[in-house]
C-alpha positions in Angstrom: 9.5 -85.6 35.7 13.3 -86.0 36.1 15.4 -83.1 37.4 17.9 -83.9 34.6 15.4 -83.0 31.9 13.5 -80.3 33.8 16.7 -78.5 34.8 18.2 -78.8 31.4 15.1 -77.4 29.8 15.2 -74.3 32.0 19.0 -73.9 31.3 18.4 -73.8 27.6 15.5 -71.3 27.9 18.1 -69.1 29.6 20.6 -69.7 26.9 18.1 -68.7 24.3 17.3 -65.6 26.3 21.1 -64.9 26.6 21.7 -65.3 22.8 18.6 -63.3 21.8 19.7 -60.4 24.0 23.4 -60.5 23.0 23.2 -61.1 19.3 19.8 -59.7 18.3 19.2 -57.0 21.0 15.9 -58.6 22.0 15.0 -58.9 25.7 12.4 -61.4 26.7 11.4 -60.5 30.2 8.5 -63.0 30.1 11.0 -65.8 29.6 12.9 -64.7 32.7 9.7 -64.5 34.7 8.7 -68.0 33.6 12.1 -69.4 34.5 12.2 -67.7 37.9 9.0 -69.4 39.0 10.4 -72.8 38.1 13.7 -72.1 39.8 11.9 -71.2 43.0 10.1 -74.5 42.9 13.3 -76.3 42.3 14.8 -74.6 45.4 11.9 -75.5 47.6 12.2 -79.2 46.8 15.9 -79.5 47.8 16.6 -81.8 50.7 18.6 -80.7 53.8 21.9 -81.6 52.1 21.2 -79.1 49.4 20.5 -81.8 46.8 17.8 -81.4 44.2 15.4 -84.3 43.6 16.1 -87.1 41.0 12.3 -87.2 40.3 9.7 -84.6 40.7 6.0 -85.5 41.1 4.1 -85.0 37.9 1.0 -84.0 39.8 2.4 -81.7 42.5 6.0 -81.0 41.7 7.2 -82.4 45.0 10.5 -84.1 45.2 10.0 -87.9 45.2 13.5 -89.4 45.0 17.0 -88.2 45.7 20.5 -89.8 45.8 21.5 -88.8 42.2 23.6 -86.4 40.3 21.0 -85.4 37.8 19.8 -82.4 39.8 23.0 -80.6 38.9 21.1 -79.3 35.9 18.8 -77.4 38.3 21.9 -76.0 40.0 23.4 -75.0 36.6 20.1 -73.3 35.6 20.0 -71.3 38.9 23.7 -70.3 38.6 23.1 -69.2 35.0 20.0 -67.2 36.0 22.0 -65.5 38.8 24.8 -64.6 36.5 22.5 -63.2 33.8 20.5 -61.1 36.2 23.3 -60.3 38.7 20.8 -61.5 41.3 22.7 -63.1 44.2 19.6 -63.9 46.3 20.3 -67.6 46.1 24.1 -67.5 46.1 24.5 -69.1 49.5 22.1 -71.8 48.5 24.1 -72.4 45.4 27.3 -72.7 47.4 25.7 -75.3 49.7 24.4 -77.4 46.8 27.8 -77.2 45.0 29.6 -78.3 48.1 27.3 -81.2 48.6 27.6 -82.4 45.0 31.4 -82.0 45.1 31.8 -83.9 48.4 29.2 -86.6 47.7 30.0 -87.3 44.0 33.0 -85.5 42.4 35.5 -86.1 45.2 34.8 -89.8 44.9 34.8 -89.8 41.1 31.4 -91.5 41.2 28.7 -89.5 39.5 25.6 -91.6 39.0 21.9 -90.9 38.5 21.8 -88.5 35.5 20.1 -89.6 32.3 17.3 -92.1 33.0 18.4 -94.6 30.5 21.5 -95.5 32.5 19.4 -96.3 35.6 21.8 -94.6 38.1 24.9 -96.2 36.6 28.1 -94.1 36.8 28.1 -91.9 33.7 29.9 -88.9 32.1 26.9 -86.8 31.1 25.8 -85.2 34.4 29.3 -83.8 34.9 28.6 -81.3 32.1 25.9 -79.6 34.1 28.1 -79.4 37.2 30.9 -77.8 35.2 28.5 -75.2 33.8 27.3 -74.5 37.3 30.7 -73.9 38.9 31.8 -71.8 35.9 28.9 -69.3 36.7 29.4 -69.6 40.5 33.1 -68.7 40.0 32.0 -65.7 37.7 29.7 -64.5 40.5 32.1 -64.9 43.4 35.7 -64.9 42.0 36.5 -67.6 44.5 39.2 -69.9 43.1 37.9 -72.9 44.9 35.4 -73.2 42.1 38.1 -73.3 39.5 39.7 -76.1 41.4 36.4 -77.9 41.6 35.9 -77.3 37.9 39.3 -78.9 37.1 38.5 -81.9 39.2 35.2 -82.3 37.4 37.0 -82.0 34.0 39.4 -84.7 35.1 36.4 -86.9 35.7 35.0 -86.1 32.3 38.4 -86.7 30.7 38.5 -90.1 32.2 35.7 -91.1 29.8 37.8 -90.0 26.8 40.4 -92.0 24.9 43.9 -91.1 25.8 45.1 -90.7 22.2 43.7 -90.7 18.7 43.3 -94.3 17.6 44.3 -95.0 14.0 41.1 -96.0 12.2 41.9 -98.2 9.1 38.4 -98.7 7.7 36.3 -96.1 5.8 34.7 -93.8 6.1 36.5 -92.7 9.3 39.9 -93.7 7.8 39.6 -90.8 5.4 39.3 -88.0 7.8 42.1 -88.3 10.4 39.5 -89.1 13.0 39.8 -87.3 16.4 38.7 -90.3 18.4 39.9 -88.8 21.8 37.6 -85.8 21.4 34.4 -87.7 22.1 33.3 -89.2 25.4 32.1 -92.7 26.4 28.6 -92.1 27.8 28.5 -94.4 30.8 29.6 -97.7 32.3 26.2 -99.1 31.2 26.0 -98.2 27.5 29.4 -97.7 25.9 28.8 -95.2 23.0 31.3 -92.6 22.0 29.2 -89.4 22.0 29.7 -85.7 21.1 28.0 -84.5 24.3 31.2 -83.1 25.7 31.1 -80.6 22.8 28.5 -79.0 25.1 31.3 -77.6 27.4 33.7 -76.1 24.9 32.9 -72.7 26.3 33.6 -73.9 29.9 36.9 -75.6 28.8 38.0 -72.3 27.3 36.9 -70.4 30.4 38.9 -72.8 32.7 42.0 -72.8 30.4 42.0 -69.0 30.3 41.6 -68.6 34.0 44.0 -71.3 35.1 46.5 -71.1 32.2 46.4 -74.9 32.1 47.7 -76.2 28.8 46.4 -79.7 29.4 42.8 -78.5 29.6 43.4 -76.4 26.4 44.7 -79.5 24.6 41.7 -81.5 25.6 39.5 -78.6 24.5 41.1 -78.8 21.1 40.5 -82.5 20.9 36.8 -81.8 21.6 36.7 -79.1 19.0 38.2 -81.6 16.5 35.6 -84.2 17.3 32.8 -81.6 17.0 34.0 -80.7 13.5 33.9 -84.3 12.4 30.6 -85.6 13.8 28.4 -84.0 11.1 28.2 -84.6 7.4 30.0 -82.0 5.3 28.3 -83.6 2.3 25.5 -86.1 1.8 26.4 -89.6 3.0 29.9 -88.7 4.3 29.5 -91.3 7.0 27.5 -93.6 4.8 24.2 -92.1 5.9 22.4 -88.8 6.3 22.3 -85.4 4.6 24.8 -82.6 4.6 24.7 -80.9 8.0 23.3 -83.9 9.9 25.1 -84.6 13.1 25.4 -88.1 14.4 24.4 -88.4 18.1 26.9 -91.2 18.7 29.5 -93.6 17.3 29.1 -97.1 18.9 32.1 -98.9 20.1 
């Protein structure tokens, strides 16, 4: 099992818990208990650098392979759990892991080893988990070093976006004022323009509000524009699909 998928699954269980509690007034303590057991296992399999495994053993859950950025989803899940529960038991462990990922990957602008299909090529997808993690670590600590690290991570993500909106002359995109700079190229291995950066609109807003950085706010609006255009507002708007269907990607 990859840490990318395992950590992401736990993160979204927590998001479901968060939304159910905030918007429906429902508290699922059993979901938290389930997540907590998994997070403890994640923590036990970190190496001495504070890095989570790239691959967990299917049979025992032991860490098999490291040297990858994909484990940042495990870090994001733990940071989210700590934020939701106000439990700072693992805060120092989170700090150590964050420092390692920043020094080993972010600082060099070389984040590799996230989704398995890129086979450890440098990609833009793993950075989304790191951005989420440092957002919650900053909320827990108030330490502005995490805002600085978040901005560095966002600069990395922005490097996978187009610098300006390319004028598209062919239909159907020619008809909508296409926000081409709002999507992100997925990796150096498979060049698709993808809406996955829509995943961090909340974090872009959080960073913009806490740093008063107008550039980050502008790139957030690009991403919102892209997000509003990558689904059909009527059947067949992009020559396929039903109303409400969202395209995973637009291929270069």
